RODO-2510 file (C-alpha; in nm, 4 decimals, decimal comma):
residues 469
     n   res          X          Y          Z
     1     m    12,9053    11,2662     7,1618
     2     t    12,8807    11,1817     7,5603
     3     i    12,5438    11,0922     7,6939
     4     a    12,5371    11,3974     7,8829
     5     t    12,4915    11,5913     7,5750
     6     e    12,2920    11,3805     7,4176
     7     y    12,0166    11,3651     7,7122
     8     a    12,0690    11,7171     7,6666
     9     e    11,9744    11,7679     7,3412
    10     y    11,6841    11,5269     7,3775
    11     v    11,5272    11,7328     7,6615
    12     t    11,5846    12,0793     7,5211
    13     s    11,3841    11,9837     7,1880
    14     l    11,1128    11,7192     7,3555
    15     e    10,7694    11,8614     7,2250
    16     y    10,4808    11,8021     7,4092
    17     g    10,3288    11,6964     7,0582
    18     d    10,5949    11,4191     7,0859
    19     v    10,4484    11,2465     7,3745
    20     p    10,2000    10,9919     7,2853
    21     e     9,8770    11,0297     7,4299
    22     d     9,8974    10,7146     7,6601
    23     v    10,2390    10,8178     7,7680
    24     a    10,1017    11,1926     7,8736
    25     d     9,7876    11,0020     8,0455
    26     y    10,0412    10,7804     8,2635
    27     a    10,2640    11,0677     8,3379
    28     k     9,9500    11,2874     8,5208
    29     k     9,8537    10,9258     8,6744
    30     l    10,1653    10,9255     8,8021
    31     t    10,1708    11,3091     8,9568
    32     l     9,8430    11,2246     9,0951
    33     d     9,9879    10,9172     9,2968
    34     a    10,3153    11,1158     9,3601
    35     i    10,0961    11,4199     9,5125
    36     g     9,8981    11,2147     9,7310
    37     i    10,1416    11,0485     9,8667
    38     s    10,3696    11,3182     9,9814
    39     i    10,0263    11,4502    10,1387
    40     g     9,9184    11,1399    10,3294
    41     a    10,3236    11,0848    10,4369
    42     r    10,2723    11,4351    10,6520
    43     p    10,0441    11,2612    10,9279
    44     r    10,1514    10,9185    10,8900
    45     a    10,5884    10,9320    10,8462
    46     v    10,7137    10,9928    11,1738
    47     s    11,0182    11,1882    11,0269
    48     s    10,7429    11,4375    10,9182
    49     d    10,8179    11,6616    11,1737
    50     a    11,1853    11,6932    11,1046
    51     f    11,1631    11,6919    10,7670
    52     v    10,9440    11,9899    10,7882
    53     d    11,0329    12,1535    11,0466
    54     g    11,4331    12,1629    10,9170
    55     v    11,3269    12,2697    10,5906
    56     d    11,1035    12,5580    10,7564
    57     s    11,4639    12,6804    10,9590
    58     l    11,6512    12,7083    10,6731
    59     a    11,3965    12,8370    10,3939
    60     d    11,1607    13,1809    10,4220
    61     g    10,8946    13,2527    10,2001
    62     g    10,9290    13,1687     9,7984
    63     k    10,6955    13,0844     9,5134
    64     s    10,6792    12,6932     9,5525
    65     t    10,3913    12,5004     9,7100
    66     v    10,4942    12,2337     9,9396
    67     f    10,1546    11,9925     9,8963
    68     a    10,1444    11,8407    10,2193
    69     t    10,1237    12,2074    10,4235
    70     g    10,0315    12,4193    10,1514
    71     e    10,3534    12,6784    10,2387
    72     m    10,5657    12,8631     9,9578
    73     l    10,9204    12,8335     9,9855
    74     e    11,1866    12,8762     9,7794
    75     p    11,2021    12,6040     9,4657
    76     e    11,4765    12,3968     9,6200
    77     y    11,3232    12,3943     9,9295
    78     a    11,0038    12,2944     9,8228
    79     a    11,1758    12,0173     9,6297
    80     l    11,2980    11,8773     9,8674
    81     l    11,0698    11,8722    10,1019
    82     n    10,7681    11,7366     9,8641
    83     g    11,0480    11,4661     9,7216
    84     a    11,1412    11,3460    10,0646
    85     l    10,7683    11,3133    10,1811
    86     v    10,7224    11,1529     9,8727
    87     h    10,9582    10,8747     9,9471
    88     s    10,8125    10,8836    10,2803
    89     l    10,6443    10,5777    10,3032
    90     d    10,7937    10,3721    10,0618
    91     y    10,4689    10,3887     9,8736
    92     d    10,5901    10,5752     9,5568
    93     d    10,6382    10,4276     9,1874
    94     t    10,8837    10,1903     9,0662
    95     h    11,0941    10,1455     8,7562
    96     r    11,1322     9,7869     8,7391
    97     g    11,4594     9,7713     8,4956
    98     a    11,6282    10,0742     8,7282
    99     s    11,5133     9,8968     9,0529
   100     h    11,4363    10,2395     9,1690
   101     h    11,1654    10,5289     9,1958
   102     p    11,1823    10,7563     8,9561
   103     g    10,8586    11,0080     9,0328
   104     a    11,0255    11,1091     9,3801
   105     t    11,2690    11,3802     9,2370
   106     v    11,1412    11,4425     8,9068
   107     i    10,7737    11,5330     8,9853
   108     p    10,9063    11,7540     9,2857
   109     a    11,2101    11,9195     9,0688
   110     a    10,9947    12,0053     8,7780
   111     i    10,7047    12,1325     8,9161
   112     a    10,8745    12,3223     9,2001
   113     t    11,0661    12,4910     8,9145
   114     a    10,7314    12,5683     8,7603
   115     e    10,6146    12,7772     8,9676
   116     s    10,9571    12,9731     9,0468
   117     v    10,9792    13,0962     8,7109
   118     d    10,8647    13,4345     8,5600
   119     r    10,5464    13,3183     8,3481
   120     d    10,2760    13,0952     8,3641
   121     v    10,3659    12,7487     8,2993
   122     s    10,1181    12,4613     8,1208
   123     g    10,0194    12,1453     8,2018
   124     r    10,1645    12,0507     7,9257
   125     e    10,5270    12,2097     7,9795
   126     l    10,4860    12,0036     8,2617
   127     l    10,3869    11,7083     8,1694
   128     t    10,6401    11,7136     7,9093
   129     a    10,9527    11,7960     8,1619
   130     i    10,7909    11,4867     8,3831
   131     v    10,8457    11,2873     8,0986
   132     a    11,1407    11,3920     7,9536
   133     g    11,2872    11,3392     8,3785
   134     y    11,1566    10,9838     8,3611
   135     e    11,3589    10,9035     8,0394
   136     v    11,6690    11,0115     8,1789
   137     n    11,6112    10,8713     8,5179
   138     c    11,4965    10,5443     8,3894
   139     r    11,7600    10,4660     8,1287
   140     l    12,0488    10,5484     8,3753
   141     g    11,8936    10,3383     8,6144
   142     m    11,9364    10,0416     8,3712
   143     a    12,3163    10,1732     8,2591
   144     i    12,3990    10,1464     8,5964
   145     n    12,3297     9,8286     8,6350
   146     p    12,0757     9,8228     8,9260
   147     e    12,2390     9,4568     9,1154
   148     s    12,6344     9,6061     9,1005
   149     h    12,5155     9,9572     9,2260
   150     y    12,3417     9,8403     9,4841
   151     d    12,6131     9,5735     9,5756
   152     r    12,8438     9,8924     9,5828
   153     g    12,5990    10,0232     9,8344
   154     f    12,4158    10,2618     9,6579
   155     h    12,0965    10,3904     9,6730
   156     g    11,9412    10,4261     9,2512
   157     t    11,6716    10,6875     9,3505
   158     a    11,9008    10,8816     9,5033
   159     t    12,1789    10,8907     9,2637
   160     c    12,0088    10,8649     8,9315
   161     g    11,7492    11,0908     9,0405
   162     t    11,9891    11,4360     9,1005
   163     f    12,0581    11,3667     8,6948
   164     a    11,6476    11,3143     8,6453
   165     a    11,5257    11,5904     8,8846
   166     t    11,8321    11,8460     8,6476
   167     a    11,6524    11,7278     8,3444
   168     a    11,3032    11,8041     8,4513
   169     a    11,3929    12,1697     8,5749
   170     a    11,6010    12,2447     8,3137
   171     k    11,3099    12,1806     8,0664
   172     i    11,1306    12,4051     8,2873
   173     a    11,3838    12,6589     8,3140
   174     g    11,4495    12,6564     7,9149
   175     l    11,7925    12,6070     7,9306
   176     d    11,9939    12,4999     7,6213
   177     a    12,1358    12,1796     7,5611
   178     e    12,5263    12,3279     7,6677
   179     e    12,3641    12,4631     7,9958
   180     l    12,1859    12,1822     8,0572
   181     t    12,5028    11,9570     7,9778
   182     n    12,6905    12,1737     8,2290
   183     a    12,4286    12,1230     8,5112
   184     f    12,4656    11,7413     8,4204
   185     g    12,8434    11,8064     8,4849
   186     l    12,7742    12,0163     8,8161
   187     n    12,5619    11,6397     8,9135
   188     g    12,8568    11,4214     8,8797
   189     s    12,9765    11,6114     9,2174
   190     q    12,6024    11,5869     9,3781
   191     a    12,5137    11,2410     9,3125
   192     a    12,4763    11,0420     9,6651
   193     g    12,2805    10,7769     9,8460
   194     s    12,4127    10,5500    10,0959
   195     q    12,2080    10,2476    10,1634
   196     q    12,3526    10,2041    10,5394
   197     y    12,0317    10,3218    10,5621
   198     l    11,9161     9,9404    10,6176
   199     a    12,1416     9,9157    10,9373
   200     n    11,8896    10,0716    11,1501
   201     g    11,5737    10,1835    10,9900
   202     s    11,6898    10,5160    10,9806
   203     w    11,4965    10,8046    10,7810
   204     n    11,8198    10,8669    10,5253
   205     k    11,6307    10,6416    10,2727
   206     r    11,3163    10,9145    10,3231
   207     a    11,5767    11,1755    10,2498
   208     h    11,6705    11,0933     9,9692
   209     p    11,5358    11,1933     9,6353
   210     g    11,4047    11,5469     9,8377
   211     l    11,8080    11,5775     9,8221
   212     a    11,8448    11,4840     9,5086
   213     a    11,5345    11,6853     9,3852
   214     h    11,7242    11,9937     9,5553
   215     a    12,0983    11,9199     9,3870
   216     g    11,8893    11,9542     9,0241
   217     v    11,7065    12,2620     9,0974
   218     l    12,0613    12,3682     9,2159
   219     a    12,2809    12,2520     8,9300
   220     v    11,9940    12,4267     8,7203
   221     t    12,0282    12,7911     8,8535
   222     f    12,4373    12,7826     8,8296
   223     a    12,4469    12,6590     8,4779
   224     q    12,1749    12,9307     8,4058
   225     k    12,3969    13,1612     8,5378
   226     g    12,7235    13,0057     8,3211
   227     f    12,8554    12,7390     8,4998
   228     y    13,0978    12,5097     8,3678
   229     g    13,0622    12,1658     8,4592
   230     s    13,2702    11,8474     8,4399
   231     e    13,2886    11,6986     8,0613
   232     a    13,1506    11,3001     8,0436
   233     p    12,9982    11,3092     8,3914
   234     i    12,8509    11,0129     8,3135
   235     e    13,0526    10,7661     8,1231
   236     g    13,3848    10,9000     8,2030
   237     e    13,6739    10,7439     8,3726
   238     d    13,6104    10,8714     8,6580
   239     g    13,2442    10,9176     8,6069
   240     f    12,9063    10,8381     8,7429
   241     l    12,9017    10,4697     8,5667
   242     n    13,2696    10,3773     8,6714
   243     a    13,2843    10,4777     8,9628
   244     y    12,9340    10,3937     9,1301
   245     s    12,9184    10,0164     8,9453
   246     d    13,1419     9,7460     8,9255
   247     d    12,9600     9,6352     8,5984
   248     p    12,8053     9,9472     8,4177
   249     r    12,6098     9,9084     8,0451
   250     p    12,6712    10,2310     7,9398
   251     k    12,4831    10,1669     7,5834
   252     r    12,1400    10,1147     7,7958
   253     a    12,1893    10,4867     7,9085
   254     t    12,0280    10,6007     7,5365
   255     d    11,9198    10,2865     7,3866
   256     g    11,5818    10,3430     7,2680
   257     l    11,5775    10,7552     7,3667
   258     g    11,3163    10,9484     7,1538
   259     e    11,1701    10,6076     7,0291
   260     r    11,0299    10,4297     7,3712
   261     f    10,9359    10,5783     7,6186
   262     e    10,9871    10,4196     7,9715
   263     l    10,7975    10,6399     8,1816
   264     r    10,5292    10,4023     8,0629
   265     q    10,7224    10,0877     8,2225
   266     t    10,6700    10,2527     8,5214
   267     g    10,5094    10,0764     8,8341
   268     i    10,2471    10,2122     9,0678
   269     k    10,2513    10,0845     9,4057
   270     p     9,8947     9,9178     9,5993
   271     y    10,1223     9,8177     9,8886
   272     p    10,3525    10,1047    10,0851
   273     c    10,6925     9,8624    10,1322
   274     c    11,0085     9,7308     9,9051
   275     r    10,8382     9,6584     9,5454
   276     y    11,0295     9,3041     9,5857
   277     m    10,7302     9,2363     9,8383
   278     h    10,4675     9,3198     9,5888
   279     a    10,4322     8,9647     9,3979
   280     p    10,5008     8,7852     9,6636
   281     l    10,2037     8,9734     9,8818
   282     d     9,9939     8,9178     9,5683
   283     a    10,0770     8,5667     9,5887
   284     v     9,9778     8,4834     9,9220
   285     f     9,6398     8,7195     9,9089
   286     e     9,5516     8,4743     9,5862
   287     i     9,5783     8,1921     9,8226
   288     l     9,3785     8,3908    10,1443
   289     s     9,1215     8,4441     9,8861
   290     e     9,0350     8,0751     9,7823
   291     e     9,1286     7,8943    10,0731
   292     s     8,9980     7,9157    10,4543
   293     i     9,3428     7,9664    10,6178
   294     a     9,3549     8,0756    11,0449
   295     p     9,6610     8,1742    11,1220
   296     d     9,7100     7,9473    11,4184
   297     e     9,6646     7,6855    11,1396
   298     v     9,9820     7,8012    10,9494
   299     e    10,2825     7,5566    10,9757
   300     r    10,5307     7,7237    10,7240
   301     t    10,5720     7,9791    10,4556
   302     v    10,7665     7,9909    10,1828
   303     i    10,8758     8,2998     9,9277
   304     e    11,0569     8,2330     9,6367
   305     i    11,2006     8,5508     9,4265
   306     a    11,4973     8,6612     9,2508
   307     e    11,8426     8,6783     9,4533
   308     p    11,8478     9,0595     9,4302
   309     g    11,5120     9,1149     9,6327
   310     v    11,6325     8,8123     9,9408
   311     n    11,9119     9,0257     9,9359
   312     i    11,7227     9,3360    10,0862
   313     i    11,3812     9,1540    10,1996
   314     g    11,5134     8,8428    10,3596
   315     r    11,8582     8,9010    10,4340
   316     p    11,9672     8,9176    10,7867
   317     i    11,7124     8,6700    10,8172
   318     e    11,7121     8,6849    11,1799
   319     r    11,6560     9,0621    11,1342
   320     k    11,3514     9,0487    10,8673
   321     r    11,1954     8,8457    11,1508
   322     n    11,1972     9,0893    11,3414
   323     p    11,0817     9,4380    11,2747
   324     e    11,1866     9,6761    11,5086
   325     s    11,0389     9,9900    11,3065
   326     f    10,8116    10,0354    11,0286
   327     v    11,1106    10,1426    10,8136
   328     d    11,2355     9,7814    10,9135
   329     a    10,8727     9,6137    10,8299
   330     q    10,8414     9,7699    10,4909
   331     f    11,1716     9,5562    10,3739
   332     s    11,0528     9,2301    10,5314
   333     m    10,9017     8,9455    10,4229
   334     p    10,8013     8,7658    10,6664
   335     f    10,6460     9,0752    10,8571
   336     g    10,4465     9,1279    10,4662
   337     v    10,3515     8,7866    10,4840
   338     a    10,2716     8,7604    10,8658
   339     l    10,0209     9,0624    10,7806
   340     a     9,8203     8,9458    10,5187
   341     i     9,7564     8,6263    10,7000
   342     v     9,6690     8,8109    11,0649
   343     e     9,5314     9,1136    10,9043
   344     g     9,4136     9,0058    10,5790
   345     e     9,5524     9,3134    10,4510
   346     a     9,8485     9,5415    10,3474
   347     t     9,6888     9,9280    10,3784
   348     v     9,9500    10,2040    10,4897
   349     d     9,7736    10,2789    10,8060
   350     t     9,7729     9,8829    10,9099
   351     f    10,1204     9,8325    10,7879
   352     m    10,2494    10,1620    10,9926
   353     e     9,9836    10,0736    11,3144
   354     v    10,1420     9,6975    11,3228
   355     g    10,4794     9,7993    11,2481
   356     e    10,5335    10,0378    11,5056
   357     s    10,2707     9,9588    11,7561
   358     g    10,4201     9,5927    11,7777
   359     y    10,2988     9,2545    11,7317
   360     d    10,1720     8,9886    11,9074
   361     d    10,3237     8,6089    11,9938
   362     e    10,1124     8,4612    11,6918
   363     f    10,1814     8,7281    11,4190
   364     a    10,6075     8,6664    11,5735
   365     r    10,5360     8,3154    11,4926
   366     i    10,4102     8,3375    11,1248
   367     m    10,7149     8,5723    11,0496
   368     e    10,9631     8,3092    11,2488
   369     v    10,8087     8,0153    10,9970
   370     t    10,7993     8,1881    10,6766
   371     e    11,1407     8,1573    10,4788
   372     l    11,2660     8,3446    10,1253
   373     t    11,4302     8,1675     9,8495
   374     s    11,5679     8,2129     9,4932
   375     s    11,5824     8,0027     9,1708
   376     e    11,7088     7,9826     8,8330
   377     r    11,2997     7,9804     8,7505
   378     v    11,2597     8,3356     8,9148
   379     n    11,6250     8,4452     8,8060
   380     g    11,6447     8,3682     8,4642
   381     v    11,3213     8,6118     8,4131
   382     f    11,4764     8,8627     8,5992
   383     p    11,4608     9,2053     8,5878
   384     e    11,2253     9,1481     8,3163
   385     k    10,9519     9,0079     8,5788
   386     w    10,9178     9,0375     8,9545
   387     s    10,7644     8,7427     8,9515
   388     a    10,7150     8,4819     9,2544
   389     y    10,5808     8,1801     9,4162
   390     a    10,4520     8,1520     9,7493
   391     t    10,3517     7,8322     9,9446
   392     i    10,1574     7,7859    10,2605
   393     e    10,1691     7,4748    10,4928
   394     a     9,8692     7,4948    10,7055
   395     d     9,7178     7,2497    10,8796
   396     g     9,8764     6,9199    10,7168
   397     e     9,8322     7,0672    10,3624
   398     t     9,9937     7,3078    10,0778
   399     f     9,8890     7,5683     9,8788
   400     e    10,0688     7,7597     9,6218
   401     s    10,0469     8,0403     9,3988
   402     y    10,2339     8,1776     9,1146
   403     v    10,2125     8,6149     9,0267
   404     e    10,4306     8,6518     8,7179
   405     y    10,3585     9,0706     8,7095
   406     a    10,2857     9,2162     9,0575
   407     n     9,9821     9,4723     9,0838
   408     g    10,0734     9,8082     8,9463
   409     e    10,3228     9,6717     8,7005
   410     p    10,2818     9,7648     8,3254
   411     e    10,1661     9,4216     8,2158
   412     n     9,9241     9,4292     8,5035
   413     p     9,8269     9,8200     8,5872
   414     m     9,6241    10,0228     8,8443
   415     s     9,3476    10,1598     8,7043
   416     w     9,2450    10,4991     8,7588
   417     d     8,9766    10,4245     9,0187
   418     d     9,2380    10,2226     9,1788
   419     t     9,4929    10,5386     9,1291
   420     i     9,2146    10,7629     9,2721
   421     g     9,1437    10,4795     9,5695
   422     k     9,4504    10,5251     9,6990
   423     y     9,4988    10,8979     9,6657
   424     e     9,1386    10,9612     9,8435
   425     e     9,2652    10,7048    10,1036
   426     l     9,5977    10,8986    10,1885
   427     t     9,4633    11,2154    10,1831
   428     s     9,1413    11,1530    10,3529
   429     h     9,2496    11,4315    10,6247
   430     l     9,1959    11,6842    10,3542
   431     s     8,8220    11,8903    10,2971
   432     t     8,6350    11,7295    10,0450
   433     e     8,6811    12,0139     9,8392
   434     t     9,0408    12,0277     9,8473
   435     q     9,0675    11,6806     9,7746
   436     e     8,8363    11,6777     9,4692
   437     e     8,9586    12,0191     9,2978
   438     l     9,2832    11,8337     9,3302
   439     l     9,1719    11,5306     9,2004
   440     e     9,0399    11,7358     8,8753
   441     a     9,3487    11,9946     8,8269
   442     v     9,5759    11,6501     8,7804
   443     r     9,3142    11,4824     8,5316
   444     s     9,2532    11,8022     8,3177
   445     l     9,6401    11,8685     8,3439
   446     e     9,6468    11,8739     7,9523
   447     t     9,4286    12,1759     7,9988
   448     v     9,5396    12,4004     8,2817
   449     d     9,8447    12,6087     8,4084
   450     v    10,0443    12,5160     8,7046
   451     s     9,9192    12,7703     8,9097
   452     e     9,5947    12,5787     8,8853
   453     l     9,7044    12,2424     9,0014
   454     t     9,8355    12,4036     9,3157
   455     e     9,6017    12,6438     9,4094
   456     p     9,3356    12,3809     9,5725
   457     v     9,6402    12,3157     9,7856
   458     a     9,7724    12,6263     9,8981
   459     a     9,3963    12,7650     9,9237
   460     g     9,2490    12,4776    10,1349
   461     s     9,3125    12,4210    10,4817
   462     q     9,6006    12,2123    10,5673
   463     t     9,5265    12,2146    10,9364
   464     d     9,4407    11,8628    10,9710
   465     a     9,7588    11,7507    10,7741
   466     v    10,0348    11,8644    11,1034
   467     a    10,1450    11,5547    11,2197
   468     n     9,9859    11,3182    11,4637
   469     d    10,2406    11,0683    11,4786
***
């Protein structure tokens, strides 16, 4: 049995009753987080106009809702736009072992498909499809070996997300195992996502999950019409694992499938930046909460994290100390440290304001004296732990802090109250009525239909959501 076939049989046979209560509850929390980010990205991300206007020029009506605008599009385009917006602030969930963002592809594909089929889809069906998508996504991300995948220049959110979006959409569409296996076969020719966006802070990364969700919906549509897909598209000689990684781990693709829910191991972000920056930021804030340190007293800061993280948020150090955009800032540990010390917070609006409007000499100086390093004590526990050590030398004294698990990780989870607070901050431009109705629909998703989930956004005023960049 191939991995694609095993995935297909798992996805098509999964029932809501198979999902533990805590997993279903967490799936709702992840859904609220994704929807909130997609809505919040519309007025905040400078790329939003290009995404919205571009999709609108291609699509003309449909049954599936765009959460940020309330417009109705064909499912593949609603999934594209919602997926891109979920990832546009780099504020979306992260699975540590897979080292990518599963929700930005899975949730948009599942919801868009649920609205497009010719029947009422229940919230329980939606949650089941979301769980199925996460289980495929996270396992495939671990099997590809994230470090090798990144070294080859690929972005796992996009590549693995294509297969995951297909799984979620197929579950809603009612594909059988043979049809879904063929859809996965097509994914081998659709999975894409280059990390070249790091060269100039481009918007490619934001588009990746939207394109993956779009590809997933297309694969399901083709399979329904009898498309015959590649055999063994995942582990085959020229399949996904071998073509996209120098050191794949195929056994991880199905390890614990149906027994252990990897969705529960997905973290929610309290800061709108690369997940590798979160434990260091927690450590810096811990020092600042205990010590009175003025920015001009800081002489040197040292952040110690796992080597893969240093490659992404610390190299080349000259660029990381001179970010030129919001995207650059989201992948710059020196920027994050300076933001914490100078601004005293790292909210999405603070990140954007400083990242896009520029920073003063003191801010630039702190970035210049911030160093990133790695060691066996952090590499030895990675990727099970994305731990971090922070050291601040200020006014002749040295202050240190260690964070084992960042806020939002499964071992240190964000509560419902914290998640709702993040959602409310991101959707503050909506009317209070729309905001509250949408929140209540997600909280009670197992008792409502998908139409009731999207109704508050489709019916509510979205005029304030127009980008004001």
